[in-house]
Every structure is written in C-alpha cells, then in structure tokens.
N, CA, C and O atoms as a GROMACS GRO file, in nm:
protein
  484
    1MET      N    1   9.383  -6.525   0.014
    1MET     CA    2   9.294  -6.576   0.115
    1MET      C    3   9.211  -6.688   0.052
    1MET      O    4   9.174  -6.680  -0.066
    2SER      N    5   9.184  -6.789   0.130
    2SER     CA    6   9.110  -6.903   0.076
    2SER      C    7   8.972  -6.915   0.138
    2SER      O    8   8.945  -6.863   0.247
    3ASP      N    9   8.887  -6.984   0.069
    3ASP     CA   10   8.753  -7.014   0.120
    3ASP      C   11   8.763  -7.093   0.249
    3ASP      O   12   8.687  -7.068   0.343
    4ASP      N   13   8.855  -7.188   0.256
    4ASP     CA   14   8.872  -7.269   0.377
    4ASP      C   15   8.907  -7.184   0.499
    4ASP      O   16   8.859  -7.211   0.609
    5GLU      N   17   8.989  -7.081   0.480
    5GLU     CA   18   9.023  -6.991   0.591
    5GLU      C   19   8.899  -6.920   0.643
    5GLU      O   20   8.881  -6.906   0.764
    6LEU      N   21   8.813  -6.875   0.553
    6LEU     CA   22   8.691  -6.806   0.595
    6LEU      C   23   8.593  -6.901   0.662
    6LEU      O   24   8.524  -6.861   0.756
    7VAL      N   25   8.586  -7.022   0.616
    7VAL     CA   26   8.502  -7.122   0.683
    7VAL      C   27   8.550  -7.141   0.826
    7VAL      O   28   8.469  -7.141   0.919
    8ASP      N   29   8.681  -7.158   0.845
    8ASP     CA   30   8.737  -7.176   0.979
    8ASP      C   31   8.711  -7.054   1.068
    8ASP      O   32   8.674  -7.070   1.185
    9LEU      N   33   8.730  -6.934   1.015
    9LEU     CA   34   8.706  -6.812   1.093
    9LEU      C   35   8.560  -6.802   1.132
    9LEU      O   36   8.528  -6.766   1.246
   10THR      N   37   8.471  -6.832   1.041
   10THR     CA   38   8.328  -6.827   1.071
   10THR      C   39   8.291  -6.929   1.178
   10THR      O   40   8.213  -6.898   1.268
   11LEU      N   41   8.345  -7.047   1.169
   11LEU     CA   42   8.320  -7.149   1.271
   11LEU      C   43   8.372  -7.108   1.407
   11LEU      O   44   8.314  -7.144   1.509
   12SER      N   45   8.481  -7.032   1.410
   12SER     CA   46   8.544  -6.995   1.538
   12SER      C   47   8.452  -6.915   1.628
   12SER      O   48   8.468  -6.917   1.750
   13HIS      N   49   8.356  -6.844   1.569
   13HIS     CA   50   8.265  -6.766   1.654
   13HIS      C   51   8.121  -6.815   1.643
   13HIS      O   52   8.026  -6.740   1.667
   14GLY      N   53   8.105  -6.942   1.605
   14GLY     CA   54   7.973  -7.002   1.607
   14GLY      C   55   7.887  -6.971   1.487
   14GLY      O   56   7.767  -6.994   1.490
   15GLY      N   57   7.948  -6.917   1.382
   15GLY     CA   58   7.872  -6.886   1.262
   15GLY      C   59   7.838  -7.011   1.183
   15GLY      O   60   7.881  -7.121   1.217
   16ASN      N   61   7.760  -6.994   1.079
   16ASN     CA   62   7.718  -7.104   0.994
   16ASN      C   63   7.780  -7.086   0.856
   16ASN      O   64   7.717  -7.030   0.767
   17PRO      N   65   7.904  -7.132   0.838
   17PRO     CA   66   7.972  -7.107   0.711
   17PRO      C   67   7.913  -7.188   0.597
   17PRO      O   68   7.853  -7.294   0.617
   18GLU      N   69   7.931  -7.135   0.480
   18GLU     CA   70   7.886  -7.203   0.358
   18GLU      C   71   8.009  -7.221   0.270
   18GLU      O   72   8.063  -7.123   0.218
   19SER      N   73   8.052  -7.342   0.252
   19SER     CA   74   8.168  -7.370   0.170
   19SER      C   75   8.145  -7.317   0.029
   19SER      O   76   8.038  -7.338  -0.029
   20GLY      N   77   8.244  -7.251  -0.027
   20GLY     CA   78   8.235  -7.194  -0.161
   20GLY      C   79   8.187  -7.050  -0.164
   20GLY      O   80   8.190  -6.986  -0.269
   21TRP      N   81   8.143  -6.999  -0.048
   21TRP     CA   82   8.089  -6.862  -0.040
   21TRP      C   83   8.190  -6.760  -0.091
   21TRP      O   84   8.156  -6.676  -0.175
   22TRP      N   85   8.311  -6.765  -0.041
   22TRP     CA   86   8.411  -6.664  -0.077
   22TRP      C   87   8.439  -6.666  -0.227
   22TRP      O   88   8.451  -6.561  -0.289
   23ASP      N   89   8.449  -6.782  -0.284
   23ASP     CA   90   8.476  -6.792  -0.427
   23ASP      C   91   8.362  -6.730  -0.509
   23ASP      O   92   8.386  -6.675  -0.616
   24ARG      N   93   8.238  -6.740  -0.460
   24ARG     CA   94   8.123  -6.683  -0.532
   24ARG      C   95   8.114  -6.531  -0.520
   24ARG      O   96   8.077  -6.465  -0.617
   25ILE      N   97   8.146  -6.475  -0.404
   25ILE     CA   98   8.120  -6.332  -0.385
   25ILE      C   99   8.241  -6.242  -0.411
   25ILE      O  100   8.225  -6.122  -0.429
   26ARG      N  101   8.359  -6.298  -0.412
   26ARG     CA  102   8.481  -6.218  -0.426
   26ARG      C  103   8.476  -6.122  -0.545
   26ARG      O  104   8.520  -6.008  -0.533
   27ALA      N  105   8.424  -6.167  -0.656
   27ALA     CA  106   8.419  -6.083  -0.777
   27ALA      C  107   8.325  -5.964  -0.762
   27ALA      O  108   8.333  -5.868  -0.839
   28HIS      N  109   8.236  -5.967  -0.664
   28HIS     CA  110   8.138  -5.860  -0.644
   28HIS      C  111   8.182  -5.760  -0.538
   28HIS      O  112   8.108  -5.667  -0.506
   29SER      N  113   8.300  -5.776  -0.484
   29SER     CA  114   8.348  -5.691  -0.377
   29SER      C  115   8.430  -5.574  -0.430
   29SER      O  116   8.502  -5.588  -0.530
   30LEU      N  117   8.419  -5.461  -0.364
   30LEU     CA  118   8.511  -5.351  -0.388
   30LEU      C  119   8.648  -5.391  -0.336
   30LEU      O  120   8.751  -5.360  -0.397
   31GLY      N  121   8.649  -5.459  -0.224
   31GLY     CA  122   8.773  -5.507  -0.163
   31GLY      C  123   8.743  -5.572  -0.030
   31GLY      O  124   8.626  -5.588   0.007
   32TRP      N  125   8.846  -5.610   0.042
   32TRP     CA  126   8.831  -5.671   0.172
   32TRP      C  127   8.957  -5.645   0.251
   32TRP      O  128   9.062  -5.613   0.195
   33VAL      N  129   8.945  -5.660   0.382
   33VAL     CA  130   9.057  -5.639   0.471
   33VAL      C  131   9.068  -5.762   0.560
   33VAL      O  132   8.968  -5.816   0.607
   34THR      N  133   9.191  -5.807   0.582
   34THR     CA  134   9.213  -5.922   0.668
   34THR      C  135   9.305  -5.885   0.783
   34THR      O  136   9.386  -5.793   0.773
   35GLY      N  137   9.292  -5.959   0.892
   35GLY     CA  138   9.385  -5.952   1.004
   35GLY      C  139   9.450  -6.088   1.018
   35GLY      O  140   9.383  -6.190   1.017
   36ARG      N  141   9.581  -6.087   1.030
   36ARG     CA  142   9.655  -6.214   1.039
   36ARG      C  143   9.757  -6.210   1.151
   36ARG      O  144   9.811  -6.104   1.185
   37LEU      N  145   9.783  -6.325   1.208
   37LEU     CA  146   9.890  -6.340   1.305
   37LEU      C  147  10.024  -6.344   1.232
   37LEU      O  148  10.026  -6.362   1.110
   38PRO      N  149  10.135  -6.327   1.303
   38PRO     CA  150  10.265  -6.333   1.236
   38PRO      C  151  10.289  -6.462   1.158
   38PRO      O  152  10.364  -6.463   1.060
   39ASP      N  153  10.225  -6.572   1.201
   39ASP     CA  154  10.242  -6.698   1.127
   39ASP      C  155  10.151  -6.708   1.006
   39ASP      O  156  10.152  -6.810   0.936
   40GLY      N  157  10.071  -6.604   0.981
   40GLY     CA  158   9.983  -6.601   0.865
   40GLY      C  159   9.840  -6.647   0.891
   40GLY      O  160   9.757  -6.638   0.801
   41ALA      N  161   9.811  -6.695   1.010
   41ALA     CA  162   9.676  -6.744   1.040
   41ALA      C  163   9.575  -6.628   1.034
   41ALA      O  164   9.599  -6.521   1.090
   42LEU      N  165   9.464  -6.651   0.966
   42LEU     CA  166   9.358  -6.552   0.953
   42LEU      C  167   9.282  -6.540   1.084
   42LEU      O  168   9.229  -6.639   1.134
   43ILE      N  169   9.276  -6.417   1.140
   43ILE     CA  170   9.201  -6.396   1.264
   43ILE      C  171   9.096  -6.287   1.250
   43ILE      O  172   9.017  -6.266   1.342
   44GLY      N  173   9.093  -6.217   1.136
   44GLY     CA  174   8.993  -6.113   1.116
   44GLY      C  175   8.966  -6.090   0.969
   44GLY      O  176   9.051  -6.114   0.884
   45PHE      N  177   8.844  -6.042   0.941
   45PHE     CA  178   8.803  -6.023   0.802
   45PHE      C  179   8.686  -5.925   0.796
   45PHE      O  180   8.600  -5.926   0.884
   46VAL      N  181   8.684  -5.842   0.694
   46VAL     CA  182   8.565  -5.765   0.658
   46VAL      C  183   8.562  -5.751   0.506
   46VAL      O  184   8.664  -5.725   0.443
   47ASN      N  185   8.444  -5.768   0.450
   47ASN     CA  186   8.422  -5.755   0.307
   47ASN      C  187   8.358  -5.619   0.280
   47ASN      O  188   8.274  -5.574   0.358
   48VAL      N  189   8.397  -5.554   0.171
   48VAL     CA  190   8.338  -5.426   0.132
   48VAL      C  191   8.275  -5.444  -0.006
   48VAL      O  192   8.344  -5.459  -0.107
   49ALA      N  193   8.142  -5.442  -0.009
   49ALA     CA  194   8.068  -5.445  -0.135
   49ALA      C  195   8.036  -5.300  -0.172
   49ALA      O  196   8.052  -5.210  -0.089
   50TRP      N  197   7.992  -5.278  -0.295
   50TRP     CA  198   7.959  -5.141  -0.333
   50TRP      C  199   7.861  -5.139  -0.448
   50TRP      O  200   7.833  -5.242  -0.510
   51ASP      N  201   7.810  -5.021  -0.476
   51ASP     CA  202   7.716  -5.005  -0.586
   51ASP      C  203   7.784  -4.956  -0.713
   51ASP      O  204   7.716  -4.925  -0.811
   52GLY      N  205   7.916  -4.950  -0.713
   52GLY     CA  206   7.990  -4.902  -0.829
   52GLY      C  207   8.004  -4.752  -0.833
   52GLY      O  208   8.058  -4.698  -0.930
   53SER      N  209   7.956  -4.683  -0.730
   53SER     CA  210   7.959  -4.537  -0.729
   53SER      C  211   7.982  -4.485  -0.588
   53SER      O  212   8.093  -4.496  -0.535
   54ASP      N  213   7.880  -4.428  -0.527
   54ASP     CA  214   7.894  -4.356  -0.400
   54ASP      C  215   7.882  -4.441  -0.274
   54ASP      O  216   7.930  -4.400  -0.169
   55HIS      N  217   7.820  -4.557  -0.282
   55HIS     CA  218   7.784  -4.633  -0.162
   55HIS      C  219   7.866  -4.761  -0.149
   55HIS      O  220   7.871  -4.842  -0.241
   56ALA      N  221   7.929  -4.777  -0.033
   56ALA     CA  222   7.998  -4.901   0.001
   56ALA      C  223   7.928  -4.962   0.122
   56ALA      O  224   7.865  -4.891   0.201
   57PHE      N  225   7.940  -5.092   0.136
   57PHE     CA  226   7.868  -5.165   0.239
   57PHE      C  227   7.962  -5.262   0.309
   57PHE      O  228   8.026  -5.345   0.245
   58LEU      N  229   7.971  -5.250   0.442
   58LEU     CA  230   8.050  -5.346   0.519
   58LEU      C  231   7.968  -5.473   0.536
   58LEU      O  232   7.851  -5.469   0.573
   59LEU      N  233   8.031  -5.585   0.509
   59LEU     CA  234   7.964  -5.714   0.523
   59LEU      C  235   8.057  -5.813   0.591
   59LEU      O  236   8.178  -5.813   0.567
   60ASP      N  237   8.000  -5.896   0.673
   60ASP     CA  238   8.070  -6.013   0.728
   60ASP      C  239   8.194  -5.979   0.810
   60ASP      O  240   8.295  -6.048   0.801
   61THR      N  241   8.185  -5.875   0.890
   61THR     CA  242   8.296  -5.842   0.980
   61THR      C  243   8.312  -5.957   1.080
   61THR      O  244   8.215  -5.995   1.146
   62LYS      N  245   8.433  -6.010   1.091
   62LYS     CA  246   8.457  -6.123   1.180
   62LYS      C  247   8.595  -6.110   1.244
   62LYS      O  248   8.692  -6.075   1.177
   63VAL      N  249   8.602  -6.138   1.374
   63VAL     CA  250   8.731  -6.152   1.442
   63VAL      C  251   8.722  -6.277   1.528
   63VAL      O  252   8.625  -6.297   1.600
   64ASN      N  253   8.823  -6.362   1.520
   64ASN     CA  254   8.828  -6.482   1.602
   64ASN      C  255   8.808  -6.443   1.748
   64ASN      O  256   8.875  -6.350   1.795
   65PRO      N  257   8.720  -6.510   1.821
   65PRO     CA  258   8.692  -6.472   1.960
   65PRO      C  259   8.815  -6.464   2.050
   65PRO      O  260   8.818  -6.384   2.144
   66GLU      N  261   8.916  -6.543   2.024
   66GLU     CA  262   9.039  -6.538   2.105
   66GLU      C  263   9.114  -6.406   2.087
   66GLU      O  264   9.203  -6.375   2.166
   67HIS      N  265   9.079  -6.329   1.984
   67HIS     CA  266   9.150  -6.205   1.953
   67HIS      C  267   9.058  -6.083   1.957
   67HIS      O  268   9.098  -5.974   1.916
   68GLN      N  269   8.936  -6.100   2.006
   68GLN     CA  270   8.843  -5.988   2.014
   68GLN      C  271   8.878  -5.897   2.131
   68GLN      O  272   8.948  -5.937   2.223
   69ARG      N  273   8.827  -5.776   2.125
   69ARG     CA  274   8.841  -5.673   2.228
   69ARG      C  275   8.983  -5.621   2.240
   69ARG      O  276   9.025  -5.572   2.345
   70GLY      N  277   9.057  -5.631   2.131
   70GLY     CA  278   9.193  -5.578   2.127
   70GLY      C  279   9.213  -5.475   2.017
   70GLY      O  280   9.326  -5.433   1.990
   71GLY      N  281   9.104  -5.433   1.953
   71GLY     CA  282   9.114  -5.331   1.850
   71GLY      C  283   9.126  -5.384   1.708
   71GLY      O  284   9.132  -5.305   1.614
   72ILE      N  285   9.130  -5.514   1.691
   72ILE     CA  286   9.146  -5.570   1.556
   72ILE      C  287   9.025  -5.537   1.469
   72ILE      O  288   9.041  -5.490   1.356
   73GLY      N  289   8.906  -5.560   1.520
   73GLY     CA  290   8.785  -5.531   1.442
   73GLY      C  291   8.775  -5.384   1.405
   73GLY      O  292   8.740  -5.350   1.292
   74THR      N  293   8.806  -5.298   1.500
   74THR     CA  294   8.802  -5.154   1.475
   74THR      C  295   8.901  -5.116   1.365
   74THR      O  296   8.870  -5.034   1.279
   75GLU      N  297   9.019  -5.175   1.368
   75GLU     CA  298   9.120  -5.147   1.266
   75GLU      C  299   9.078  -5.202   1.130
   75GLU      O  300   9.101  -5.138   1.028
   76LEU      N  301   9.016  -5.319   1.127
   76LEU     CA  302   8.965  -5.372   1.001
   76LEU      C  303   8.864  -5.275   0.939
   76LEU      O  304   8.871  -5.246   0.819
   77VAL      N  305   8.771  -5.226   1.021
   77VAL     CA  306   8.669  -5.133   0.972
   77VAL      C  307   8.733  -5.001   0.928
   77VAL      O  308   8.693  -4.945   0.826
   78ARG      N  309   8.830  -4.952   1.003
   78ARG     CA  310   8.898  -4.827   0.966
   78ARG      C  311   8.965  -4.842   0.829
   78ARG      O  312   8.953  -4.754   0.744
   79ARG      N  313   9.034  -4.952   0.810
   79ARG     CA  314   9.102  -4.973   0.681
   79ARG      C  315   9.002  -4.993   0.568
   79ARG      O  316   9.026  -4.948   0.456
   80ALA      N  317   8.891  -5.060   0.596
   80ALA     CA  318   8.787  -5.076   0.495
   80ALA      C  319   8.729  -4.940   0.456
   80ALA      O  320   8.707  -4.914   0.338
   81ALA      N  321   8.706  -4.854   0.555
   81ALA     CA  322   8.653  -4.720   0.528
   81ALA      C  323   8.753  -4.639   0.446
   81ALA      O  324   8.715  -4.570   0.352
   82ASP      N  325   8.880  -4.648   0.481
   82ASP     CA  326   8.983  -4.576   0.404
   82ASP      C  327   8.986  -4.624   0.259
   82ASP      O  328   8.995  -4.543   0.167
   83GLY      N  329   8.977  -4.756   0.239
   83GLY     CA  330   8.978  -4.810   0.104
   83GLY      C  331   8.857  -4.766   0.023
   83GLY      O  332   8.868  -4.734  -0.095
   84ALA      N  333   8.740  -4.764   0.087
   84ALA     CA  334   8.619  -4.720   0.019
   84ALA      C  335   8.630  -4.572  -0.019
   84ALA      O  336   8.588  -4.532  -0.128
   85ALA      N  337   8.685  -4.491   0.071
   85ALA     CA  338   8.703  -4.348   0.041
   85ALA      C  339   8.800  -4.330  -0.076
   85ALA      O  340   8.775  -4.249  -0.165
   86ARG      N  341   8.911  -4.403  -0.076
   86ARG     CA  342   9.007  -4.394  -0.186
   86ARG      C  343   8.945  -4.438  -0.319
   86ARG      O  344   8.986  -4.390  -0.425
   87ALA      N  345   8.847  -4.528  -0.314
   87ALA     CA  346   8.779  -4.573  -0.435
   87ALA      C  347   8.674  -4.472  -0.483
   87ALA      O  348   8.612  -4.493  -0.587
   88GLY      N  349   8.655  -4.363  -0.407
   88GLY     CA  350   8.561  -4.259  -0.448
   88GLY      C  351   8.423  -4.269  -0.385
   88GLY      O  352   8.333  -4.192  -0.420
   89CYS      N  353   8.404  -4.361  -0.293
   89CYS     CA  354   8.274  -4.374  -0.226
   89CYS      C  355   8.252  -4.256  -0.131
   89CYS      O  356   8.346  -4.204  -0.071
   90THR      N  357   8.128  -4.216  -0.119
   90THR     CA  358   8.089  -4.108  -0.030
   90THR      C  359   8.031  -4.161   0.101
   90THR      O  360   8.042  -4.097   0.205
   91TRP      N  361   7.969  -4.278   0.096
   91TRP     CA  362   7.899  -4.334   0.211
   91TRP      C  363   7.945  -4.476   0.237
   91TRP      O  364   7.973  -4.552   0.145
   92LEU      N  365   7.954  -4.511   0.366
   92LEU     CA  366   7.981  -4.649   0.407
   92LEU      C  367   7.867  -4.694   0.497
   92LEU      O  368   7.844  -4.636   0.604
   93HIS      N  369   7.796  -4.796   0.454
   93HIS     CA  370   7.680  -4.848   0.526
   93HIS      C  371   7.717  -4.974   0.602
   93HIS      O  372   7.809  -5.047   0.563
   94VAL      N  373   7.645  -5.001   0.711
   94VAL     CA  374   7.659  -5.128   0.781
   94VAL      C  375   7.528  -5.161   0.850
   94VAL      O  376   7.462  -5.073   0.906
   95ASP      N  377   7.490  -5.286   0.846
   95ASP     CA  378   7.378  -5.339   0.923
   95ASP      C  379   7.438  -5.432   1.028
   95ASP      O  380   7.541  -5.496   1.003
   96PHE      N  381   7.373  -5.441   1.144
   96PHE     CA  382   7.429  -5.526   1.249
   96PHE      C  383   7.321  -5.562   1.349
   96PHE      O  384   7.215  -5.499   1.354
   97GLU      N  385   7.349  -5.662   1.429
   97GLU     CA  386   7.259  -5.703   1.536
   97GLU      C  387   7.272  -5.605   1.652
   97GLU      O  388   7.377  -5.544   1.670
   98PRO      N  389   7.165  -5.590   1.732
   98PRO     CA  390   7.165  -5.490   1.840
   98PRO      C  391   7.283  -5.499   1.936
   98PRO      O  392   7.330  -5.396   1.985
   99HIS      N  393   7.332  -5.618   1.965
   99HIS     CA  394   7.442  -5.629   2.062
   99HIS      C  395   7.574  -5.571   2.007
   99HIS      O  396   7.671  -5.558   2.082
  100LEU      N  397   7.579  -5.536   1.879
  100LEU     CA  398   7.700  -5.478   1.819
  100LEU      C  399   7.693  -5.326   1.807
  100LEU      O  400   7.783  -5.266   1.748
  101ARG      N  401   7.590  -5.263   1.861
  101ARG     CA  402   7.577  -5.117   1.854
  101ARG      C  403   7.700  -5.046   1.910
  101ARG      O  404   7.751  -4.953   1.847
  102GLY      N  405   7.747  -5.087   2.024
  102GLY     CA  406   7.864  -5.023   2.085
  102GLY      C  407   7.986  -5.032   1.996
  102GLY      O  408   8.062  -4.935   1.984
  103PHE      N  409   8.006  -5.146   1.934
  103PHE     CA  410   8.121  -5.161   1.844
  103PHE      C  411   8.110  -5.065   1.725
  103PHE      O  412   8.202  -4.988   1.699
  104TYR      N  413   7.998  -5.070   1.654
  104TYR     CA  414   7.987  -4.990   1.532
  104TYR      C  415   7.969  -4.840   1.561
  104TYR      O  416   8.028  -4.758   1.492
  105PHE      N  417   7.890  -4.805   1.661
  105PHE     CA  418   7.867  -4.663   1.689
  105PHE      C  419   7.981  -4.602   1.771
  105PHE      O  420   8.029  -4.494   1.736
  106ASP      N  421   8.022  -4.667   1.876
  106ASP     CA  422   8.123  -4.608   1.964
  106ASP      C  423   8.266  -4.630   1.914
  106ASP      O  424   8.342  -4.534   1.899
  107ALA      N  425   8.302  -4.754   1.887
  107ALA     CA  426   8.439  -4.784   1.848
  107ALA      C  427   8.471  -4.744   1.704
  107ALA      O  428   8.581  -4.698   1.675
  108CYS      N  429   8.374  -4.760   1.614
  108CYS     CA  430   8.401  -4.738   1.472
  108CYS      C  431   8.351  -4.605   1.418
  108CYS      O  432   8.389  -4.566   1.308
  109GLY      N  433   8.266  -4.535   1.491
  109GLY     CA  434   8.223  -4.402   1.450
  109GLY      C  435   8.104  -4.395   1.357
  109GLY      O  436   8.074  -4.288   1.304
  110PHE      N  437   8.034  -4.506   1.336
  110PHE     CA  438   7.911  -4.498   1.258
  110PHE      C  439   7.807  -4.419   1.337
  110PHE      O  440   7.817  -4.406   1.459
  111ARG      N  441   7.709  -4.366   1.267
  111ARG     CA  442   7.600  -4.296   1.335
  111ARG      C  443   7.468  -4.360   1.291
  111ARG      O  444   7.456  -4.410   1.180
  112PRO      N  445   7.369  -4.356   1.379
  112PRO     CA  446   7.240  -4.415   1.342
  112PRO      C  447   7.172  -4.334   1.233
  112PRO      O  448   7.182  -4.211   1.230
  113THR      N  449   7.103  -4.402   1.144
  113THR     CA  450   7.026  -4.337   1.037
  113THR      C  451   6.896  -4.412   1.019
  113THR      O  452   6.879  -4.523   1.070
  114ASP      N  453   6.804  -4.351   0.948
  114ASP     CA  454   6.684  -4.421   0.908
  114ASP      C  455   6.719  -4.514   0.793
  114ASP      O  456   6.795  -4.477   0.703
  115ALA      N  457   6.665  -4.632   0.796
  115ALA     CA  458   6.688  -4.727   0.688
  115ALA      C  459   6.567  -4.818   0.677
  115ALA      O  460   6.483  -4.822   0.766
  116GLY      N  461   6.560  -4.889   0.570
  116GLY     CA  462   6.450  -4.982   0.551
  116GLY      C  463   6.501  -5.120   0.514
  116GLY      O  464   6.614  -5.135   0.467
  117LEU      N  465   6.418  -5.220   0.535
  117LEU     CA  466   6.459  -5.357   0.509
  117LEU      C  467   6.336  -5.439   0.472
  117LEU      O  468   6.231  -5.426   0.536
  118ILE      N  469   6.348  -5.521   0.372
  118ILE     CA  470   6.244  -5.618   0.336
  118ILE      C  471   6.307  -5.756   0.346
  118ILE      O  472   6.409  -5.783   0.282
  119ALA      N  473   6.247  -5.845   0.424
  119ALA     CA  474   6.293  -5.982   0.432
  119ALA      C  475   6.246  -6.055   0.307
  119ALA      O  476   6.125  -6.062   0.281
  120LEU      N  477   6.337  -6.109   0.230
  120LEU     CA  478   6.302  -6.175   0.105
  120LEU      C  479   6.288  -6.325   0.119
  120LEU      O  480   6.240  -6.392   0.027
  121ARG      N  481   6.328  -6.379   0.232
  121ARG     CA  482   6.311  -6.522   0.257
  121ARG      C  483   6.258  -6.543   0.395
  121ARG      O  484   6.237  -6.657   0.437
   0.00000   0.00000   0.00000
C-alpha cells in the first residue's frame, strides 16, 4: 500500500490528507486492513495501533463513499479485531464522532465505556 493511495482515499470522503503520513506511522502499527476492488484500487482502510501488550486501537477507518453501506467497513473492523486478538491483545479501543455511533456500536459490536480525553492542541 502506498501513501498516495491513502491520500486519494482520504480525499474521496472529504478528509484532509497529509502527504507522507503513512510512511511516518506504518512502523508504529500493529497492523492494518485494506479493502480493494478486483482491479486493486484501494477502497477501504483501517489502521491498528497498540501499546505492545493488551490494548489495540482502531485508527483512521475509511471507506470510499461510493462503496459505503455495503459491509466493507464492518468487515475491515472485524478483520482488524481478529488480528489484534491473534496478536494477544485483550482490548480493542475506538474513538469516533457522534454520527458514527450506529456503525461502531450496532454494526461492529463495540460497547460504550467511560473514557477520558485531553486536547493537546
């Protein structure tokens, strides 16, 4: 997977991509899952970061809008969760905007928990 592919995918849904991002963070990931069309075009992505032990974190879940609502995002998250479990993680965390509650809670099976956040910028 290339940085250019992720820039294009991020642009497809109105995101603000940062060129070089993938090359910088790849080494810090437990793994990632991609969704591709038969011709190889990238249409979905999720990154899995971790603490090196029990906790994995879903980051940057993306599906091209032309392919949303067909189960691709749910499958990406399922495969990411399976990979984190195989790596020995006990917990999979995710943060998201309120409009994605149905996706993460209903479609993907996450449950609400207490959490904290400090804005650093």
